[in-house]
N, C-alpha and C positions, 0 to 999 in steps of 0.2 A: 810314271804314268799317272795322269790326273783323273780321278774318279769323282763323280758327283752322284747324289742320290736324292730322289724326290718322289713323293706320292703322285700318282697320275692326277691330272686336273682337267676340267672341262674348259676349253678356250683359255689357256694359261696366259698370264701377263708377260710383259717383255722381260722382266727379271728371270723368269723361268727359262726362257730361251737363251738369255745371256750366260747362265751357268752351264747349260748344255754346250754352248758354243766354245766355252773355255775349258771343256773337259775332253779327254780322250775316250772315256767310256762313261755312259750315264746309266744308272740302274733305276728302273721304274719300280718304285716300292709298292707293288700292287697286291701283296699277300697280307697286308696289315688290315686292321679293322677300320671300317668307314666311320668317319666322324661327322656328325650332323653340323650344319652351319659352317662347313669348311668350303674350300674351293674345289673339292673333289667333283662335285656335280653342279657347280654354278660359277658364273663370273659376270663381270660388268661390261656393258657397252654404252656408247654415248647416245644421248637423245637431246632434243632442243632444250630440255629442262635440266640437263645435267647428265645423269646416268640411270640405268636400270639394270636389275638382275636378269640374267637368263639362267633359269634353273631346270635341270633335268630331274623329274620326279623319280624316286627309286622306292622299291618295295622293302620296307623295314619292319612293318607290323608283325609281331610275333617271332621276330628273328634276333632277339637280344643275345649277344654273344656269338652270333653267326653272321657277321656282316663284313666278311673279308671283301675288299674292293674287287678282286678278280672274279668273284662269284655274285656280285650285286646285280639283281635284275632291275631293269627299267620298268617303271609303272606306266605302261602304255595305254591304260584306260583313260588317261588324261591327254588331251590334244596338244602336248607341249611342243612337238616338232613344228607344227604349222605356226604356232605362236612365235617360235624362235626365228623361223625364216621370214615371217611377216615383219618382225621387229627389225631384223637386219635390213631387209629390203626397203622398208619405209624410212629408216633413219640414215641409211648410207647410200641410197640410190643416186645421190648427187656427188658422192665421194669420187675422187679422181680415178681410182683404180677398182671401183666396185664391179664393173663389167668383166674385168679379168678374173675375178674370184667367184662371181655369181654362179656359174655353171656347177662348180664343185659343191658349193654350199646348198644350192637348190637340190642337188642329187642327194646329199647327206640327209637333208630333212624330208626327202621323199621316201627314204628307206626305212625299214622296220628294224629297230635295235632291241635285242633282247637283253644283252649285257651292257652295263655302263662302260666297262673296260674296252669293249670293241669300238664303241663310239669314240672314246677318248683316244685310243691308239690310231684309229683311222684319221682323225682330224689332226693329231700330233704329227703323224708321218707326213701328212700333206703340208703342214706349216713348216716343218723342218726342210722339206724339199723346196718349198717356195723360197725360204731363206738361205738355201744352199748350205745347210749345216749337215755334215756327214758323220757326226759323232756316233760311235757304236752304241746301240741301246740294248740293254739286257733286262729281263723280267725277274724280279726277286722271287716270284712264285716258282720260276723254273730253276732257280739256283739251289733251293733247299737249304738255305742257311738259317740257323736258329739264333735266338737272342731277342732282347727287347731294348728299345731306345738306343743309348750310346753303344751298348754291347752289340746290338744288331748292326749298327752302322760300321763299327770296327770289324766285325766278322765278315761283312760284305766286302769291305775294302781289302781285307786279307785274301778273300776268296778270289778276287779278280786280279790280285797282284798289284794293287795301287801303291804308289810311292808318295802320292799327295792326295788328300781328301779335301775337296772344295765344298765347303758347307755354306748353307744360307746363313744369314745373320742370326736367326733364332737358335742356331746350333750352340751359340755361346751360353744358352740357358741350361743345356743338359749334357753337352759333350765334355769329356774329361781329357784335357790336353796331354796329361802325363801318360795316359793309356796309349794314345797314338804315338807319342814319342818313344815309349817302350817297344812298340811294334815296328818302329822304323818308318812311320808314316807321318809326313809333314801335314799339319792341320792348317788350312787357310780358310778365310771367310770371304764370301762374295758379297760385298756391300754395294749393291747396285744402286747407282744414283739415277733416278728416273729422268729421262730427257723430256724436253717439251718439243712440240711440233704442231703444225696446223691441223686441227681436227675438223670433222664434218660440220660442226656447229660452233658458234662463237664461244670464246673462252677456252680454257684448257682444264681437262679433268685427268689427273694421273691415275695410274693403276687400273686402266681399262684392259680388256683382253688384248693380246698382241694383234689380234685381227683388226682392231681399230687402226693401228699404225699401218698395217699392210694395205688396208682399203684406202687410207688417206695418202700414203707415201709411195705405195708400190713395194714390191719385193726388194728392189735395189735400195730404195730409200730407207726401208726398215732395217735392212742389214747394215747400212751405214750407221744408223743410230746405235746398234749394238757394238759395232767395231769401235765407235768413238767413245763408248762408255769407259770411265776410268777403272 
């Protein structure tokens, strides 16, 4: 059984979904500490001038050491949702498949989100459904597995009975292959090569939110990109 693990992200990129697609079970690492300037609460979308960040503000003041992702509140005193919807609507309104996705995203940004994780999971579930990815998802917070860094990853793999762990390329910096070998778990790395495709604006910018490809290519076209990746 192939397992993958990743922290939840807001509007994840194509490589995020590629790893889930290639897994039998994917663990959403939602009980670890939030890291500022990460992709947990922000991601990139296209504009005529290149790209821009869409960032969900979160409440971090006075909460040092108590910033677990699954308990992180959204800072709703700032009108972030209206800005995100307006940015998508303005920059993708002429994208070939915008009208197909627009009702869902308009509703998302009309709702009130108290926890970042709820927003992440709702949009993740939708995107997985659009791409017809049926990999089983588990929450690390619900599993009650201890450890840190490579130890935590290994413990999670053991807990779900994984025979293969599919890591992102950055896992090479901290995972200890000998520990996985001793546990009878094959360690693989998912070196996703970003494909090119026609975007909503001239030129090509890689590493945008996967939503960029969905709006431009449609669900079928985006799924084909993932299936064609080496």
